C-alpha positions as CSV (number, residue, x, y, z in Angstrom):
1,M,-32.5,-23.8,-22.9
2,S,-31.5,-21.9,-19.7
3,D,-33.9,-20.9,-17.0
4,T,-33.9,-17.1,-16.6
5,S,-36.7,-16.9,-14.2
6,T,-36.4,-15.0,-10.9
7,P,-35.3,-16.9,-7.8
8,R,-38.1,-18.6,-5.9
9,R,-39.1,-17.4,-2.5
10,S,-39.5,-19.6,0.6
11,P,-43.0,-19.9,2.1
12,Q,-42.1,-17.6,5.0
13,G,-41.6,-14.7,2.5
14,K,-37.8,-14.5,2.9
15,G,-35.6,-14.9,-0.1
16,A,-33.6,-18.0,-0.7
17,L,-30.5,-16.1,0.2
18,G,-32.1,-14.5,3.3
19,R,-30.4,-14.1,6.6
20,R,-30.1,-17.0,9.0
21,P,-32.0,-16.5,12.3
22,N,-29.9,-15.4,15.3
23,T,-29.4,-18.4,17.5
24,L,-27.6,-16.5,20.3
25,F,-30.8,-15.7,22.1
26,K,-32.5,-19.0,21.4
27,N,-33.1,-21.0,24.6
28,L,-31.8,-18.1,26.7
29,N,-33.3,-19.4,29.9
30,A,-31.3,-22.7,29.5
31,K,-28.1,-20.8,28.8
32,I,-28.6,-18.6,31.9
33,A,-29.4,-21.7,34.0
34,S,-26.2,-23.4,32.9
35,I,-23.9,-20.6,34.0
36,P,-23.4,-22.0,37.6
37,M,-22.5,-25.4,36.2
38,I,-20.0,-23.8,33.8
39,L,-18.4,-21.7,36.5
40,T,-18.2,-24.7,38.8
41,A,-16.5,-26.8,36.2
42,L,-14.1,-24.0,35.3
43,C,-13.2,-23.4,39.0
44,V,-12.6,-27.1,39.6
45,F,-10.4,-27.3,36.5
46,V,-8.4,-24.2,37.2
47,G,-8.2,-25.0,40.9
48,G,-6.9,-28.5,40.2
49,T,-4.4,-27.3,37.7
50,A,-3.1,-24.6,40.1
51,W,-3.0,-27.2,43.0
52,T,-0.8,-29.5,40.8
53,V,1.5,-26.7,39.7
54,V,2.0,-25.3,43.2
55,Y,2.6,-28.7,44.8
56,S,4.9,-29.8,42.0
57,F,7.4,-27.3,43.4
58,T,7.2,-28.6,47.0
59,D,8.8,-31.6,48.6
60,S,5.5,-33.4,49.0
61,K,5.4,-37.2,48.6
62,L,2.1,-38.8,49.5
63,L,0.4,-36.1,51.6
64,P,0.7,-32.4,50.6
65,R,3.2,-30.3,52.5
66,L,3.7,-26.8,51.4
67,R,7.5,-26.6,51.8
68,F,8.8,-25.0,48.6
69,V,11.9,-26.6,47.1
70,G,11.8,-25.0,43.6
71,L,13.0,-27.2,40.7
72,E,14.6,-29.8,43.0
73,Q,11.8,-32.3,42.3
74,Y,12.4,-32.0,38.6
75,E,16.1,-32.4,39.0
76,R,15.4,-35.8,40.6
77,L,13.5,-36.9,37.6
C-alpha cells in the first residue's frame, strides 16, 4: 500500500521543499570587521610575491640590490 498523503510541513510553516535562508547577510558585522584583516593578508601576499618576482631578475645575492640583469640569474641555474 503506497502513501498518497500530502507532504508534511515543517513547524515554521514552510514546506519541506522551501527555500534555504540567505546566509550572505548572516553575521554581517563580523564580515565587515574582518575586511581589514583580509586586505592586510592580501597585500602582504601580493607584495611578497611581487618582491620575489622583481628581485629574481636582479643580481641580488644576500642583500637586495635593484640592478636589473634580466634572465641572467636563470641562465646560471
